[in-house]
N, C-alpha and C positions, 0 to 999 in steps of 0.2 A: 113824737113817737112815730115810728115807721110801721105801717100796717103789714100784715102778713103777705098780702098781695104785692105790695111794693118791694118787700124783701125777695119774694119769689121772682119778680120781674127783674130785679137787679142781679140775682143769681143766674137767671137765664141769659141775660145779656153778657155777663162775665163768661159763662160757659160758651156762648156763641163766639166771643172774641178769642177764647182759648182754642176753639176748634179752627177758626180762621187762621190763627197763627200756626197751629200744627200742620194745617194744609200747606201753608207757605213753606214751612220747613221741609215737609215731605217732598214738595215740588223741587226744592233746591237740592235735596239729597238725591232724587231721581235724576236730575240734570247732571250732578257731579258723577253719579254712577255711570250714566250714559257716556259722559266725556272720558272717563277712565277706560270703559270698554272700547270706545273708538280708538283711543291712544294705543291700547293693547293690540288691537287688530291692525292698526297702521304699522306698528313696530313689527308685527308678524309678517306682513307682506311687503313692507317697505313703502316709503312715502310716494315714490314715483308710481309704483303699481297701484297704490290705493287711489291716487288722483286719477289715474287712467281708468280704473274700474268704475269710479264714480262718474267720470265723463261719459263712458260707454253706457252706463245705466241710465243716465239722464237722456242720452240720445235715443234710447229705445223705450223710454218710459220706465220709471223705477219699478212699478208693479210687475211689468212684463219681465224685466231683468231678474227680479227676485224669484218669480215663478220658474223661469228657465233654469236658474242656478239651483233651486231646490230640487228640481227634477233630476239634475246631474249629481246631486250630493249623495255620497255613499250612505247606506242605511244606518250604519253605526255612528255616523258623524252628525246626525241631526241634533240641533239645539233648539230649545223653546225660545221664541221671540217675544 
């Protein structure tokens, strides 16, 4: 006979495993979403320009490049990151 405490412990472990699996699935979904967004943006500006933009951003530090581009961005065009 399994005690009430042991059943509760088993249920808790099962729930923790379920949460861990859901976190893995969520991380995978987020990765796929980011890849789709990147592909969409690359199509929009073209592969060569996308590569050049990334090279320039790396050369001036990504955060500085993002800040500079956000300052130039028209008010109606802002997107949440």
